[in-house]
N, CA, C, O and the ligand as a Tripos MOL2 file, in Angstrom:
@<TRIPOS>MOLECULE
protein
  265   263    67     0     0
PROTEIN
NO_CHARGES

@<TRIPOS>ATOM
      1 N           0.8790   -1.0580   -0.0560 N.3       1 MET1
      2 CA         -0.2050    0.0600    0.1650 C.3       1 MET1
      3 C           0.8750    1.1680    0.0490 C.2       1 MET1
      4 O           1.9180    1.1430    0.7020 O.2       1 MET1
      5 N           0.5650    2.0760   -0.7730 N.am      2 THR2
      6 CA          1.3830    3.2030   -1.2140 C.3       2 THR2
      7 C           0.8100    4.4330   -0.3200 C.2       2 THR2
      8 O          -0.3690    4.7200   -0.5270 O.2       2 THR2
      9 N           1.4570    5.1260    0.5700 N.am      3 SER3
     10 CA          0.6210    6.3160    1.2390 C.3       3 SER3
     11 C           1.5850    7.4500    0.8240 C.2       3 SER3
     12 O           2.7710    7.5640    1.1330 O.2       3 SER3
     13 N           0.8360    8.2570    0.0670 N.am      4 VAL4
     14 CA          1.5110    9.7880   -0.2790 C.3       4 VAL4
     15 C           0.8450   10.6570    0.9300 C.2       4 VAL4
     16 O          -0.3300   10.6770    1.2950 O.2       4 VAL4
     17 N           1.8780   11.3100    1.3900 N.am      5 THR5
     18 CA          1.4990   12.4850    2.4810 C.3       5 THR5
     19 C           1.1360   13.4470    2.0340 C.2       5 THR5
     20 O           2.0950   14.0330    1.5340 O.2       5 THR5
     21 N           0.1920   14.0050    1.9140 N.am      6 ALA6
     22 CA          0.2330   15.7120    1.4930 C.3       6 ALA6
     23 C          -0.2740   16.3860    2.7100 C.2       6 ALA6
     24 O          -1.0920   15.9330    3.5110 O.2       6 ALA6
     25 N           0.3530   17.5800    2.7370 N.am      7 LEU7
     26 CA         -0.1400   18.4280    3.6870 C.3       7 LEU7
     27 C          -1.6590   18.8910    3.5030 C.2       7 LEU7
     28 O          -1.9520   19.2870    2.3750 O.2       7 LEU7
     29 N          -2.5740   18.8880    4.3960 N.am      8 ILE8
     30 CA         -3.8490   19.1110    4.4270 C.3       8 ILE8
     31 C          -4.1410   20.5720    4.9670 C.2       8 ILE8
     32 O          -3.7420   20.7970    6.1100 O.2       8 ILE8
     33 N          -4.6860   21.4340    4.3950 N.am      9 VAL9
     34 CA         -4.9910   22.4830    4.9740 C.3       9 VAL9
     35 C          -6.5760   22.7320    4.8590 C.2       9 VAL9
     36 O          -7.3300   21.9710    4.2520 O.2       9 VAL9
     37 N          -6.9890   23.9420    5.5470 N.am     10 SER10
     38 CA         -8.5190   24.0650    5.7550 C.3      10 SER10
     39 C          -8.8000   25.1380    4.7030 C.2      10 SER10
     40 O          -8.0440   26.1090    4.6830 O.2      10 SER10
     41 N          -9.7360   25.0720    3.8890 N.am     11 CYS11
     42 CA        -10.1580   25.8890    2.9970 C.3      11 CYS11
     43 C         -10.6060   27.3390    3.8570 C.2      11 CYS11
     44 O         -11.4010   27.1060    4.7670 O.2      11 CYS11
     45 N         -10.2800   28.5380    3.7270 N.am     12 PRO12
     46 CA        -10.4220   29.7230    4.3130 C.3      12 PRO12
     47 C         -11.7390   30.1040    4.3960 C.2      12 PRO12
     48 O         -12.1940   30.7220    5.3590 O.2      12 PRO12
     49 N         -12.4910   29.7010    3.2520 N.am     13 THR13
     50 CA        -13.8490   30.2370    2.9190 C.3      13 THR13
     51 C         -14.6700   29.1510    3.6620 C.2      13 THR13
     52 O         -15.4100   29.5690    4.5520 O.2      13 THR13
     53 N         -14.6450   27.7650    3.4160 N.am     14 CYS14
     54 CA        -15.6620   26.6490    3.5690 C.3      14 CYS14
     55 C         -14.8880   25.5880    4.7590 C.2      14 CYS14
     56 O         -15.3190   24.4730    5.0560 O.2      14 CYS14
     57 N         -14.1260   25.9890    5.1190 N.am     15 LYS15
     58 CA        -13.1290   25.0270    6.0500 C.3      15 LYS15
     59 C         -13.0530   23.8650    5.5550 C.2      15 LYS15
     60 O         -12.7560   23.0150    6.3940 O.2      15 LYS15
     61 N         -13.2580   23.3560    4.1590 N.am     16 LYS16
     62 CA        -13.2560   21.7770    3.9050 C.3      16 LYS16
     63 C         -11.6340   21.6780    3.8130 C.2      16 LYS16
     64 O         -10.8740   22.6210    3.5930 O.2      16 LYS16
     65 N         -11.2720   20.2860    4.0370 N.am     17 ASP17
     66 CA         -9.8370   19.9160    3.9230 C.3      17 ASP17
     67 C          -9.3210   20.0300    2.4810 C.2      17 ASP17
     68 O          -9.9760   19.5480    1.5570 O.2      17 ASP17
     69 N          -8.2970   20.5850    2.3030 N.am     18 VAL18
     70 CA         -7.6230   20.6200    0.9240 C.3      18 VAL18
     71 C          -6.1770   20.1980    0.7830 C.2      18 VAL18
     72 O          -5.2560   20.7650    1.3710 O.2      18 VAL18
     73 N          -6.0360   19.1500   -0.0470 N.am     19 ALA19
     74 CA         -4.5700   18.6010    0.0090 C.3      19 ALA19
     75 C          -3.7500   19.7970   -0.8920 C.2      19 ALA19
     76 O          -4.1010   20.4240   -1.8920 O.2      19 ALA19
     77 N          -2.5460   19.8250   -0.1160 N.am     20 TRP20
     78 CA         -1.6740   21.0160   -0.7740 C.3      20 TRP20
     79 C          -0.8200   20.4510   -1.5990 C.2      20 TRP20
     80 O           0.2980   20.0920   -1.2310 O.2      20 TRP20
     81 N          -1.3200   20.2990   -2.9600 N.am     21 LEU21
     82 CA         -0.7660   19.6720   -4.0390 C.3      21 LEU21
     83 C          -0.4220   20.5310   -5.2290 C.2      21 LEU21
     84 O          -1.0610   21.5790   -5.3170 O.2      21 LEU21
     85 N           0.4700   20.2740   -6.1570 N.am     22 PRO22
     86 CA          0.5450   21.1620   -7.3140 C.3      22 PRO22
     87 C          -0.4100   21.5470   -8.1780 C.2      22 PRO22
     88 O          -0.4720   22.6420   -8.7370 O.2      22 PRO22
     89 N          -1.4900   20.2340   -8.3320 N.am     23 GLU23
     90 CA         -2.6370   20.3970   -8.9690 C.3      23 GLU23
     91 C          -3.7670   20.8920   -8.4310 C.2      23 GLU23
     92 O          -4.8420   20.8760   -9.0310 O.2      23 GLU23
     93 N          -3.5790   21.4340   -7.0920 N.am     24 GLN24
     94 CA         -4.5990   22.0160   -6.4090 C.3      24 GLN24
     95 C          -4.5090   23.6040   -6.9040 C.2      24 GLN24
     96 O          -3.8990   24.3840   -6.1730 O.2      24 GLN24
     97 N          -5.0240   24.0250   -7.9620 N.am     25 ARG25
     98 CA         -4.7210   25.2600   -8.5360 C.3      25 ARG25
     99 C          -5.1430   26.6040   -7.3900 C.2      25 ARG25
    100 O          -4.5200   27.6650   -7.3580 O.2      25 ARG25
    101 N          -6.2530   26.2910   -6.5550 N.am     26 PHE26
    102 CA         -6.8240   27.3150   -5.8380 C.3      26 PHE26
    103 C          -6.5490   27.1490   -4.3300 C.2      26 PHE26
    104 O          -7.2750   27.5960   -3.4410 O.2      26 PHE26
    105 N          -5.2620   26.3610   -4.1300 N.am     27 LYS27
    106 CA         -4.9200   26.4100   -2.6690 C.3      27 LYS27
    107 C          -4.5170   27.7850   -2.2590 C.2      27 LYS27
    108 O          -3.7560   28.4870   -2.9250 O.2      27 LYS27
    109 N          -5.0720   28.1400   -1.1160 N.am     28 PRO28
    110 CA         -5.1690   27.1450   -0.1950 C.3      28 PRO28
    111 C          -6.9090   27.0140   -0.2040 C.2      28 PRO28
    112 O          -7.4630   26.4110    0.7150 O.2      28 PRO28
    113 N          -7.4700   27.4530   -0.9970 N.am     29 PHE29
    114 CA         -9.0980   27.3080   -1.1690 C.3      29 PHE29
    115 C          -9.1860   26.0370   -1.6060 C.2      29 PHE29
    116 O          -8.2020   25.3490   -1.8760 O.2      29 PHE29
    117 N         -10.4160   25.6500   -1.7010 N.am     30 CYS30
    118 CA        -10.7230   24.2020   -2.1850 C.3      30 CYS30
    119 C         -11.2780   24.2370   -3.5180 C.2      30 CYS30
    120 O         -11.3810   23.1650   -4.1150 O.2      30 CYS30
    121 N         -11.6910   25.4260   -4.1370 N.am     31 SER31
    122 CA        -12.1620   25.5930   -5.3590 C.3      31 SER31
    123 C         -11.9690   27.0470   -5.7960 C.2      31 SER31
    124 O         -11.6190   27.9070   -4.9870 O.2      31 SER31
    125 N         -12.1930   27.3010   -7.0400 N.am     32 GLU32
    126 CA        -12.2730   28.7450   -7.4540 C.3      32 GLU32
    127 C         -13.2400   29.6330   -6.9270 C.2      32 GLU32
    128 O         -13.0450   30.8200   -6.6680 O.2      32 GLU32
    129 N         -14.5220   28.8610   -6.7510 N.am     33 ARG33
    130 CA        -15.5090   29.5170   -5.9790 C.3      33 ARG33
    131 C         -15.3170   30.2810   -4.5940 C.2      33 ARG33
    132 O         -15.6450   31.4310   -4.3040 O.2      33 ARG33
    133 N         -14.7560   29.4070   -3.9050 N.am     34 CYS34
    134 CA        -14.1950   29.7110   -2.4970 C.3      34 CYS34
    135 C         -12.9820   30.8740   -2.7710 C.2      34 CYS34
    136 O         -13.0080   31.8300   -1.9960 O.2      34 CYS34
    137 N         -12.2320   30.8690   -3.5100 N.am     35 LYS35
    138 CA        -11.3950   31.6700   -3.7850 C.3      35 LYS35
    139 C         -11.7770   33.1670   -4.2560 C.2      35 LYS35
    140 O         -11.2030   34.2230   -3.9880 O.2      35 LYS35
    141 N         -12.8800   32.9370   -5.0110 N.am     36 LEU36
    142 CA        -13.4730   34.1590   -5.3640 C.3      36 LEU36
    143 C         -14.3600   34.7600   -4.3330 C.2      36 LEU36
    144 O         -14.4290   35.9880   -4.3800 O.2      36 LEU36
    145 N         -14.9730   34.2280   -3.5170 N.am     37 ILE37
    146 CA        -15.8050   34.4650   -2.4220 C.3      37 ILE37
    147 C         -14.8940   35.2870   -1.3760 C.2      37 ILE37
    148 O         -15.2970   36.2300   -0.6940 O.2      37 ILE37
    149 N         -13.6500   34.7770   -1.3760 N.am     38 ASP38
    150 CA        -12.6980   35.3580   -0.2070 C.3      38 ASP38
    151 C         -12.1830   36.3960   -0.8210 C.2      38 ASP38
    152 O         -11.9750   37.3790   -0.1110 O.2      38 ASP38
    153 N         -11.8580   36.4800   -2.1800 N.am     39 LEU39
    154 CA        -11.1920   37.8540   -2.8140 C.3      39 LEU39
    155 C         -12.5800   38.9300   -2.7150 C.2      39 LEU39
    156 O         -12.4630   40.0980   -2.3430 O.2      39 LEU39
    157 N         -13.8480   38.3270   -3.1060 N.am     40 GLY40
    158 CA        -14.7080   39.3160   -3.0280 C.3      40 GLY40
    159 C         -14.9120   39.9340   -1.6000 C.2      40 GLY40
    160 O         -14.8880   41.1620   -1.5090 O.2      40 GLY40
    161 N         -15.0890   39.2550   -0.6050 N.am     41 ASP41
    162 CA        -15.2380   39.7080    0.7560 C.3      41 ASP41
    163 C         -14.0630   40.8750    1.0070 C.2      41 ASP41
    164 O         -14.3890   42.0100    1.3550 O.2      41 ASP41
    165 N         -12.7580   40.5180    0.8120 N.am     42 TRP42
    166 CA        -11.7020   41.3350    0.8150 C.3      42 TRP42
    167 C         -11.9110   42.6960    0.1520 C.2      42 TRP42
    168 O         -11.7810   43.7960    0.6900 O.2      42 TRP42
    169 N         -12.2450   42.4400   -1.0650 N.am     43 ALA43
    170 CA        -12.5500   43.7150   -1.9660 C.3      43 ALA43
    171 C         -13.4490   44.6510   -1.6050 C.2      43 ALA43
    172 O         -13.2730   45.8280   -1.9190 O.2      43 ALA43
    173 N         -14.4960   44.2550   -0.9200 N.am     44 THR44
    174 CA        -15.7090   44.6820   -0.6420 C.3      44 THR44
    175 C         -15.3690   45.6200    0.8550 C.2      44 THR44
    176 O         -15.7980   46.7650    0.9910 O.2      44 THR44
    177 N         -14.6500   45.0120    1.7670 N.am     45 GLU45
    178 CA        -14.1190   45.5040    2.7270 C.3      45 GLU45
    179 C         -13.1150   46.7290    2.4630 C.2      45 GLU45
    180 O         -13.2010   47.7500    3.1450 O.2      45 GLU45
    181 N         -12.1870   46.5920    1.4730 N.am     46 SER46
    182 CA        -11.2580   47.4950    1.2060 C.3      46 SER46
    183 C         -12.0140   48.7700    0.4990 C.2      46 SER46
    184 O         -11.4960   49.8860    0.5530 O.2      46 SER46
    185 N         -13.1180   48.5710   -0.0880 N.am     47 HIS47
    186 CA        -13.8580   49.6300   -0.7270 C.3      47 HIS47
    187 C         -14.5740   50.4310    0.4550 C.2      47 HIS47
    188 O         -14.9530   51.5640    0.1610 O.2      47 HIS47
    189 N         -14.7670   50.0590    1.5330 N.am     48 THR48
    190 CA        -15.3670   50.8020    2.6440 C.3      48 THR48
    191 C         -14.5040   51.7010    3.3120 C.2      48 THR48
    192 O         -13.7370   51.3170    4.1950 O.2      48 THR48
    193 N         -14.5830   52.8300    2.9530 N.am     49 ILE49
    194 CA        -13.9170   54.0850    3.5840 C.3      49 ILE49
    195 C         -14.2470   54.4320    5.1160 C.2      49 ILE49
    196 O         -15.3790   54.8350    5.3840 O.2      49 ILE49
    197 N         -13.4670   54.3130    5.9390 N.am     50 PRO50
    198 CA        -13.6440   54.6100    7.3380 C.3      50 PRO50
    199 C         -14.2860   55.8210    7.3300 C.2      50 PRO50
    200 O         -13.9500   56.7220    6.5610 O.2      50 PRO50
    201 N         -15.3080   55.9340    8.2300 N.am     51 GLY51
    202 CA        -16.1110   57.0260    8.4760 C.3      51 GLY51
    203 C         -17.4150   56.8100    7.8230 C.2      51 GLY51
    204 O         -17.5880   55.8560    7.0640 O.2      51 GLY51
    205 N         -18.4030   57.7290    8.1140 N.am     52 ASP52
    206 CA        -19.7970   57.5230    7.4650 C.3      52 ASP52
    207 C         -19.8010   58.4610    6.2810 C.2      52 ASP52
    208 O         -19.6840   59.6720    6.4670 O.2      52 ASP52
    209 N         -19.9450   57.8960    4.9450 N.am     53 PRO53
    210 CA        -20.2550   58.6250    3.7730 C.3      53 PRO53
    211 C         -21.4470   59.3800    3.8360 C.2      53 PRO53
    212 O         -21.5000   60.3670    3.1030 O.2      53 PRO53
    213 N         -22.4990   59.1000    4.6200 N.am     54 LEU54
    214 CA        -23.6600   59.6590    4.7700 C.3      54 LEU54
    215 C         -23.3800   61.2520    5.1840 C.2      54 LEU54
    216 O         -23.9840   62.2290    4.7430 O.2      54 LEU54
    217 N         -22.3710   61.2390    6.0860 N.am     55 ASP55
    218 CA        -22.0740   62.6330    6.7420 C.3      55 ASP55
    219 C         -21.9920   63.9230    5.6090 C.2      55 ASP55
    220 O         -22.3490   65.0860    5.7950 O.2      55 ASP55
    221 N         -21.4510   63.3700    4.4800 N.am     56 THR56
    222 CA        -21.0770   64.0960    3.3230 C.3      56 THR56
    223 C         -22.4060   64.5130    2.5010 C.2      56 THR56
    224 O         -22.5550   65.4990    1.7790 O.2      56 THR56
    225 N         -23.3420   63.4740    2.8140 N.am     57 PHE57
    226 CA        -24.5800   63.8050    1.7880 C.3      57 PHE57
    227 C         -25.2260   65.2920    2.2260 C.2      57 PHE57
    228 O         -25.3810   65.6390    3.3970 O.2      57 PHE57
    229 N         -25.5160   65.9700    1.2350 N.am     58 ASN58
    230 CA        -26.1770   67.1890    1.5360 C.3      58 ASN58
    231 C         -27.6720   67.5100    0.8340 C.2      58 ASN58
    232 O         -27.8590   67.9450   -0.3020 O.2      58 ASN58
    233 N         -28.6820   67.1660    1.8500 N.am     59 ALA59
    234 CA        -29.9810   67.0530    1.3010 C.3      59 ALA59
    235 C         -30.4140   68.5220    0.6350 C.2      59 ALA59
    236 O         -31.2970   68.5570   -0.2210 O.2      59 ALA59
    237 N         -29.8260   69.5680    1.0240 N.am     60 ASP60
    238 CA        -30.0690   70.8470    0.2980 C.3      60 ASP60
    239 C         -29.0830   71.1110   -0.7390 C.2      60 ASP60
    240 O         -28.1550   71.8950   -0.5410 O.2      60 ASP60
    241 N         -29.2800   70.3560   -2.0710 N.am     61 ASN61
    242 CA        -28.0580   70.5660   -3.0530 C.3      61 ASN61
    243 C         -27.9430   71.9390   -3.4220 C.2      61 ASN61
    244 O         -28.8940   72.4410   -4.0210 O.2      61 ASN61
    245 N         -26.9040   72.6550   -3.1570 N.am     62 PRO62
    246 CA        -26.9290   74.0090   -3.9020 C.3      62 PRO62
    247 C         -26.5690   73.8700   -5.4000 C.2      62 PRO62
    248 O         -26.5030   74.8830   -6.0970 O.2      62 PRO62
    249 N         -26.3530   72.7400   -5.8720 N.am     63 ASP63
    250 CA        -25.8660   72.6500   -7.4010 C.3      63 ASP63
    251 C         -27.2660   72.8580   -8.0120 C.2      63 ASP63
    252 O         -27.2080   73.3370   -9.1440 O.2      63 ASP63
    253 N         -28.4310   72.6350   -7.5810 N.am     64 GLN64
    254 CA        -29.6860   72.4730   -8.1810 C.3      64 GLN64
    255 C         -30.4890   73.7360   -8.1790 C.2      64 GLN64
    256 O         -31.7190   73.7240   -8.2040 O.2      64 GLN64
    257 N         -29.7490   74.8510   -8.1490 N.am     65 LEU65
    258 CA        -30.4030   76.0660   -8.3120 C.3      65 LEU65
    259 C         -30.9790   76.3400   -9.6790 C.2      65 LEU65
    260 O         -30.5140   75.8980  -10.7300 O.2      65 LEU65
    261 N         -32.1290   77.1820   -9.5470 N.am     66 ASP66
    262 CA        -32.8920   77.2930  -10.9290 C.3      66 ASP66
    263 C         -32.2410   78.6580  -11.4750 C.2      66 ASP66
    264 O         -32.5810   79.1110  -12.5680 O.2      66 ASP66
    265 ZN        -13.8790   25.9750    0.0150 Zn       67 ZN67
@<TRIPOS>BOND
     1     1     2 1
     2     2     3 1
     3     3     4 2
     4     3     5 am
     5     5     6 1
     6     6     7 1
     7     7     8 2
     8     7     9 am
     9     9    10 1
    10    10    11 1
    11    11    12 2
    12    11    13 am
    13    13    14 1
    14    14    15 1
    15    15    16 2
    16    15    17 am
    17    17    18 1
    18    18    19 1
    19    19    20 2
    20    19    21 am
    21    21    22 1
    22    22    23 1
    23    23    24 2
    24    23    25 am
    25    25    26 1
    26    26    27 1
    27    27    28 2
    28    27    29 am
    29    29    30 1
    30    30    31 1
    31    31    32 2
    32    31    33 am
    33    33    34 1
    34    34    35 1
    35    35    36 2
    36    35    37 am
    37    37    38 1
    38    38    39 1
    39    39    40 2
    40    39    41 am
    41    41    42 1
    42    42    43 1
    43    43    44 2
    44    43    45 am
    45    45    46 1
    46    46    47 1
    47    47    48 2
    48    47    49 am
    49    49    50 1
    50    50    51 1
    51    51    52 2
    52    51    53 am
    53    53    54 1
    54    54    55 1
    55    55    56 2
    56    55    57 am
    57    57    58 1
    58    58    59 1
    59    59    60 2
    60    59    61 am
    61    61    62 1
    62    62    63 1
    63    63    64 2
    64    63    65 am
    65    65    66 1
    66    66    67 1
    67    67    68 2
    68    67    69 am
    69    69    70 1
    70    70    71 1
    71    71    72 2
    72    71    73 am
    73    73    74 1
    74    74    75 1
    75    75    76 2
    76    75    77 am
    77    77    78 1
    78    78    79 1
    79    79    80 2
    80    79    81 am
    81    81    82 1
    82    82    83 1
    83    83    84 2
    84    83    85 am
    85    85    86 1
    86    86    87 1
    87    87    88 2
    88    87    89 am
    89    89    90 1
    90    90    91 1
    91    91    92 2
    92    91    93 am
    93    93    94 1
    94    94    95 1
    95    95    96 2
    96    95    97 am
    97    97    98 1
    98    98    99 1
    99    99   100 2
   100    99   101 am
   101   101   102 1
   102   102   103 1
   103   103   104 2
   104   103   105 am
   105   105   106 1
   106   106   107 1
   107   107   108 2
   108   107   109 am
   109   109   110 1
   110   110   111 1
   111   111   112 2
   112   111   113 am
   113   113   114 1
   114   114   115 1
   115   115   116 2
   116   115   117 am
   117   117   118 1
   118   118   119 1
   119   119   120 2
   120   119   121 am
   121   121   122 1
   122   122   123 1
   123   123   124 2
   124   123   125 am
   125   125   126 1
   126   126   127 1
   127   127   128 2
   128   127   129 am
   129   129   130 1
   130   130   131 1
   131   131   132 2
   132   131   133 am
   133   133   134 1
   134   134   135 1
   135   135   136 2
   136   135   137 am
   137   137   138 1
   138   138   139 1
   139   139   140 2
   140   139   141 am
   141   141   142 1
   142   142   143 1
   143   143   144 2
   144   143   145 am
   145   145   146 1
   146   146   147 1
   147   147   148 2
   148   147   149 am
   149   149   150 1
   150   150   151 1
   151   151   152 2
   152   151   153 am
   153   153   154 1
   154   154   155 1
   155   155   156 2
   156   155   157 am
   157   157   158 1
   158   158   159 1
   159   159   160 2
   160   159   161 am
   161   161   162 1
   162   162   163 1
   163   163   164 2
   164   163   165 am
   165   165   166 1
   166   166   167 1
   167   167   168 2
   168   167   169 am
   169   169   170 1
   170   170   171 1
   171   171   172 2
   172   171   173 am
   173   173   174 1
   174   174   175 1
   175   175   176 2
   176   175   177 am
   177   177   178 1
   178   178   179 1
   179   179   180 2
   180   179   181 am
   181   181   182 1
   182   182   183 1
   183   183   184 2
   184   183   185 am
   185   185   186 1
   186   186   187 1
   187   187   188 2
   188   187   189 am
   189   189   190 1
   190   190   191 1
   191   191   192 2
   192   191   193 am
   193   193   194 1
   194   194   195 1
   195   195   196 2
   196   195   197 am
   197   197   198 1
   198   198   199 1
   199   199   200 2
   200   199   201 am
   201   201   202 1
   202   202   203 1
   203   203   204 2
   204   203   205 am
   205   205   206 1
   206   206   207 1
   207   207   208 2
   208   207   209 am
   209   209   210 1
   210   210   211 1
   211   211   212 2
   212   211   213 am
   213   213   214 1
   214   214   215 1
   215   215   216 2
   216   215   217 am
   217   217   218 1
   218   218   219 1
   219   219   220 2
   220   219   221 am
   221   221   222 1
   222   222   223 1
   223   223   224 2
   224   223   225 am
   225   225   226 1
   226   226   227 1
   227   227   228 2
   228   227   229 am
   229   229   230 1
   230   230   231 1
   231   231   232 2
   232   231   233 am
   233   233   234 1
   234   234   235 1
   235   235   236 2
   236   235   237 am
   237   237   238 1
   238   238   239 1
   239   239   240 2
   240   239   241 am
   241   241   242 1
   242   242   243 1
   243   243   244 2
   244   243   245 am
   245   245   246 1
   246   246   247 1
   247   247   248 2
   248   247   249 am
   249   249   250 1
   250   250   251 1
   251   251   252 2
   252   251   253 am
   253   253   254 1
   254   254   255 1
   255   255   256 2
   256   255   257 am
   257   257   258 1
   258   258   259 1
   259   259   260 2
   260   259   261 am
   261   261   262 1
   262   262   263 1
   263   263   264 2
@<TRIPOS>SUBSTRUCTURE
     1 MET1         2 RESIDUE 1 A MET
     2 THR2         6 RESIDUE 1 A THR
     3 SER3        10 RESIDUE 1 A SER
     4 VAL4        14 RESIDUE 1 A VAL
     5 THR5        18 RESIDUE 1 A THR
     6 ALA6        22 RESIDUE 1 A ALA
     7 LEU7        26 RESIDUE 1 A LEU
     8 ILE8        30 RESIDUE 1 A ILE
     9 VAL9        34 RESIDUE 1 A VAL
    10 SER10       38 RESIDUE 1 A SER
    11 CYS11       42 RESIDUE 1 A CYS
    12 PRO12       46 RESIDUE 1 A PRO
    13 THR13       50 RESIDUE 1 A THR
    14 CYS14       54 RESIDUE 1 A CYS
    15 LYS15       58 RESIDUE 1 A LYS
    16 LYS16       62 RESIDUE 1 A LYS
    17 ASP17       66 RESIDUE 1 A ASP
    18 VAL18       70 RESIDUE 1 A VAL
    19 ALA19       74 RESIDUE 1 A ALA
    20 TRP20       78 RESIDUE 1 A TRP
    21 LEU21       82 RESIDUE 1 A LEU
    22 PRO22       86 RESIDUE 1 A PRO
    23 GLU23       90 RESIDUE 1 A GLU
    24 GLN24       94 RESIDUE 1 A GLN
    25 ARG25       98 RESIDUE 1 A ARG
    26 PHE26      102 RESIDUE 1 A PHE
    27 LYS27      106 RESIDUE 1 A LYS
    28 PRO28      110 RESIDUE 1 A PRO
    29 PHE29      114 RESIDUE 1 A PHE
    30 CYS30      118 RESIDUE 1 A CYS
    31 SER31      122 RESIDUE 1 A SER
    32 GLU32      126 RESIDUE 1 A GLU
    33 ARG33      130 RESIDUE 1 A ARG
    34 CYS34      134 RESIDUE 1 A CYS
    35 LYS35      138 RESIDUE 1 A LYS
    36 LEU36      142 RESIDUE 1 A LEU
    37 ILE37      146 RESIDUE 1 A ILE
    38 ASP38      150 RESIDUE 1 A ASP
    39 LEU39      154 RESIDUE 1 A LEU
    40 GLY40      158 RESIDUE 1 A GLY
    41 ASP41      162 RESIDUE 1 A ASP
    42 TRP42      166 RESIDUE 1 A TRP
    43 ALA43      170 RESIDUE 1 A ALA
    44 THR44      174 RESIDUE 1 A THR
    45 GLU45      178 RESIDUE 1 A GLU
    46 SER46      182 RESIDUE 1 A SER
    47 HIS47      186 RESIDUE 1 A HIS
    48 THR48      190 RESIDUE 1 A THR
    49 ILE49      194 RESIDUE 1 A ILE
    50 PRO50      198 RESIDUE 1 A PRO
    51 GLY51      202 RESIDUE 1 A GLY
    52 ASP52      206 RESIDUE 1 A ASP
    53 PRO53      210 RESIDUE 1 A PRO
    54 LEU54      214 RESIDUE 1 A LEU
    55 ASP55      218 RESIDUE 1 A ASP
    56 THR56      222 RESIDUE 1 A THR
    57 PHE57      226 RESIDUE 1 A PHE
    58 ASN58      230 RESIDUE 1 A ASN
    59 ALA59      234 RESIDUE 1 A ALA
    60 ASP60      238 RESIDUE 1 A ASP
    61 ASN61      242 RESIDUE 1 A ASN
    62 PRO62      246 RESIDUE 1 A PRO
    63 ASP63      250 RESIDUE 1 A ASP
    64 GLN64      254 RESIDUE 1 A GLN
    65 LEU65      258 RESIDUE 1 A LEU
    66 ASP66      262 RESIDUE 1 A ASP
    67 ZN67       265 GROUP 0 **** ****
């Protein structure tokens, strides 16, 4: 019985076991989907500028003068 010992990591997105192998293109993610989910979360958070953007919203818009 041949035993190949592969490092097993947990997918950061779904916590599924992922074998750390060259053919595992999306490691440490289990799949492209999980990778995109993680990157999407990261991108969404990075787009959020600290502070409340609603503070700069002016209901009395001076640009709309007749
Ligand atoms: Zn996953």
